[in-house]
C-alpha positions in Angstrom: 15.2 -46.6 14.0 17.8 -46.1 16.7 17.5 -42.9 18.7 19.7 -40.2 17.3 20.6 -42.2 14.2 20.1 -40.2 10.9 18.8 -41.8 7.8 20.8 -41.7 4.5 19.4 -39.3 1.9 19.0 -40.2 -1.8 18.1 -37.4 -4.3 15.8 -38.3 -7.2 14.8 -36.1 -10.0 11.7 -34.7 -8.3 11.8 -36.2 -4.8 14.0 -36.6 -1.8 14.2 -40.3 -0.8 14.9 -41.5 2.8 16.3 -45.0 3.2 14.3 -46.8 5.9 16.5 -48.4 8.5 14.0 -51.1 9.1 13.4 -52.7 5.7 15.4 -50.7 3.2 12.4 -49.2 1.5 12.7 -45.7 0.0 10.2 -43.3 1.6 9.2 -40.4 -0.6 9.3 -36.8 0.6 8.7 -33.9 -1.7 11.8 -31.7 -2.2 9.6 -28.7 -1.5 9.5 -29.8 2.2 13.3 -29.4 2.4 14.5 -25.9 3.3 17.5 -24.9 1.0 19.8 -21.9 1.5 19.1 -18.9 -0.8 20.5 -19.5 -4.3 23.7 -17.6 -5.0 22.3 -16.3 -8.2 19.3 -14.8 -6.4 21.6 -12.9 -4.0 23.6 -11.6 -6.9 20.4 -10.6 -8.7 19.3 -8.5 -5.7 22.7 -6.9 -5.4 22.4 -5.9 -9.1 19.0 -4.5 -8.5 20.2 -2.4 -5.6 23.2 -1.2 -7.6 21.0 0.0 -10.5 18.5 1.7 -8.2 21.2 3.7 -6.5 23.2 4.5 -9.7 24.2 8.1 -10.4 22.9 8.2 -14.0 19.1 8.6 -14.2 18.9 6.2 -17.2 20.5 3.5 -15.1 18.1 4.1 -12.2 15.3 3.7 -14.7 16.8 0.3 -15.7 16.7 -0.6 -12.0 13.1 0.3 -11.8 12.4 -1.8 -14.9 14.3 -4.7 -13.5 12.2 -4.6 -10.3 9.0 -4.9 -12.4 10.5 -7.8 -14.3 11.5 -9.6 -11.1 8.0 -9.1 -9.6 6.6 -10.9 -12.6 9.2 -13.6 -12.9 10.2 -14.2 -9.3 7.4 -12.7 -7.0 8.5 -14.9 -4.1 12.0 -13.6 -4.2 10.7 -10.0 -4.1 8.1 -10.7 -1.4 10.7 -12.3 0.8 13.0 -9.3 0.6 10.3 -6.6 0.2 11.4 -4.5 3.2 15.0 -4.1 2.0 14.0 -3.7 -1.6 11.5 -1.0 -0.8 14.2 0.9 1.1 15.9 1.4 -2.2 12.8 1.7 -4.4 11.0 4.3 -2.3 13.9 6.7 -3.0 13.1 6.4 -6.7 9.4 7.4 -6.1 10.9 10.6 -4.7 13.6 10.9 -7.3 14.8 14.4 -8.3 14.6 13.4 -12.0 11.0 13.4 -13.3 11.5 10.5 -15.7 12.7 8.3 -12.9 9.9 9.4 -10.6 7.2 8.8 -13.2 8.6 5.4 -14.1 8.8 4.4 -10.5 5.2 5.4 -9.9 4.1 3.6 -13.1 5.9 0.5 -11.9 4.5 0.8 -8.4 0.9 0.8 -9.8 1.7 -2.3 -11.7 3.5 -4.3 -9.0 0.8 -3.5 -6.4 -1.5 -5.8 -8.4 1.2 -8.5 -8.6 2.4 -8.5 -5.0 -0.8 -7.5 -3.2 -0.6 -8.6 0.5 3.2 -9.0 0.3 3.4 -5.2 0.3 1.7 -4.9 3.7 5.0 -4.5 5.6 5.9 -1.4 3.5 2.4 0.1 3.2 3.4 3.2 5.3 6.3 4.1 3.0 4.2 3.2 0.0 1.4 5.6 0.8 3.8 8.3 1.9 5.6 8.0 -1.4 2.4 8.3 -3.4 0.9 11.2 -1.5 4.0 13.3 -1.8 3.5 13.3 -5.6 -0.2 14.2 -5.6 0.6 17.9 -5.7 3.1 17.5 -8.5 2.8 20.2 -11.2 3.9 17.6 -13.8 0.7 16.1 -15.1 2.3 12.8 -15.9 3.8 12.4 -12.4 0.5 13.4 -10.9 -1.5 10.9 -13.1 1.0 8.1 -12.2 0.5 8.9 -8.5 -3.3 8.8 -8.8 -3.0 5.5 -10.7 -0.9 4.0 -7.9 -3.4 5.3 -5.3 -6.3 3.6 -7.1 -4.3 0.3 -7.4 -3.6 0.5 -3.6 -7.3 0.7 -2.8 -8.0 -2.2 -5.2 -5.4 -4.6 -3.9 -4.0 -3.6 -0.4 -5.3 -3.9 3.1 -8.1 -1.4 3.3 -8.1 -1.0 7.0 -4.4 -0.2 7.0 -4.9 2.2 4.1 -7.6 4.0 6.0 -5.3 4.5 9.0 -2.4 5.7 6.8 -4.6 8.0 4.7 -6.0 9.6 7.8 -2.5 10.2 9.1 -1.1 11.6 5.8 -4.2 13.8 5.3 -3.4 15.8 8.4 0.0 16.8 6.8 -1.3 17.5 3.3 -2.5 20.6 1.4 -3.9 21.5 -1.9 -5.0 18.8 -4.4 -3.3 16.0 -2.5 -5.6 16.7 0.5 -8.7 16.4 -1.7 -7.4 13.3 -3.4 -6.8 11.5 -0.1 -10.2 12.6 1.3 -11.9 11.2 -1.7 -10.2 7.8 -1.1 -11.1 7.8 2.5 -14.7 8.3 1.3 -14.4 5.3 -0.9 -13.1 3.1 1.9 -15.8 4.1 4.4 -18.5 2.0 2.9 -16.3 -1.1 2.7 -14.8 -0.8 6.2 -17.7 0.3 8.4 -19.7 -3.0 8.3 -16.5 -4.9 9.2 -14.7 -2.5 11.5 -16.9 0.5 12.5 -14.4 1.6 15.2 -11.8 2.1 12.5 -14.1 4.5 10.6 -15.0 6.3 13.8 -11.4 6.6 14.8 -9.8 7.6 11.5 -12.5 8.9 9.1 -14.6 11.0 11.5 -11.6 13.2 12.6 -11.0 14.0 8.9 -14.6 15.1 8.6 -14.6 17.2 11.8 -11.3 18.9 10.8 -12.8 19.7 7.3 -16.0 21.1 8.8 -14.0 23.0 11.5 -13.0 25.6 8.9 -15.5 28.4 9.5 -15.1 29.5 5.9 -16.2 26.2 4.5 -19.5 27.5 3.1 -17.7 30.0 0.9 -14.7 27.9 0.0 -14.1 26.5 -3.5 -16.8 24.2 -5.0 -14.3 21.4 -5.3 -13.6 21.4 -1.5 -17.2 21.6 -0.6 -18.0 18.8 -3.0 -15.4 16.4 -1.6 -16.4 17.2 2.0 -20.0 16.7 1.2 -19.2 13.2 -0.3 -17.4 12.2 2.8 -20.2 13.4 5.1 -22.8 11.7 3.0 -20.8 8.4 2.9 -20.5 8.5 6.7 -24.2 9.3 7.2 -25.1 6.4 4.8 -23.3 3.8 6.9 -23.7 5.4 10.4 -27.2 6.9 10.2 -28.2 8.8 13.4 -25.0 7.7 15.0 -23.3 10.4 13.0 -25.5 13.0 14.6 -24.7 11.7 18.0 -21.0 11.9 17.3 -21.4 15.4 15.9 -23.1 16.5 19.1 -19.8 16.6 20.9 -18.3 18.9 18.2 -18.2 22.7 18.4 -21.4 24.5 17.2 -19.9 25.7 13.9 -18.9 22.2 13.0 -22.5 21.0 13.7 -23.9 23.9 11.6 -21.6 23.1 8.7 -22.6 19.4 8.8 -26.3 20.3 8.9 -25.8 22.7 6.0 -24.1 20.2 3.6 -26.4 17.3 4.5 -29.6 19.4 4.5 -30.6 18.6 8.1 
């Protein structure tokens, strides 16, 4: 073939054929290897989604959330490719002022986490923040939906990134949300430590030290003590005597509280 000379293209039903300049043979190449511009209908579909999610009427916003779920199931690649922009719109519905929209968004989030999985990694920070802000909700349905989304996150998303974000969010939480996140950090410890011990030391230990740093810990509610004890026990299980070595650099009352709950 002469340098710089392009070959004529012939489209078949399932293949792209390239006419060989040397002998006239048709060389098969799969269409999937050819990059095509985004379909106009896909662009219009995304615009419709954004319009519904931003609508003034709460019922229309619910329709937008439902459409997102449908698209995740029917066109996961479309959603994955545009996940950052889509999530900019969707995360507002997780914090919607209308309880029905908020609950629906959390329910859908729990479902799409299992569908999209790693495709959600670029938006994991906003995802976790959106969930944690609803863990203190007084509406039991909203709270239950947030907990479900939290569980699905642990089951399907990057556990190391979750540990990092849980640790960061924990420092800003209070009440039930604080306990919920501490329990999830405990769950992640056993899985992460054999693979990335430095992640556990950097992100889980500070949560334990901060919890034990409260001098009133021994007389605080049973729920708090139970959750802190589970975290300490999980860390001791994977770290062994290394936990004692790390604790040695903590203030005396932290060491005392740790010894008390672990029975040292």
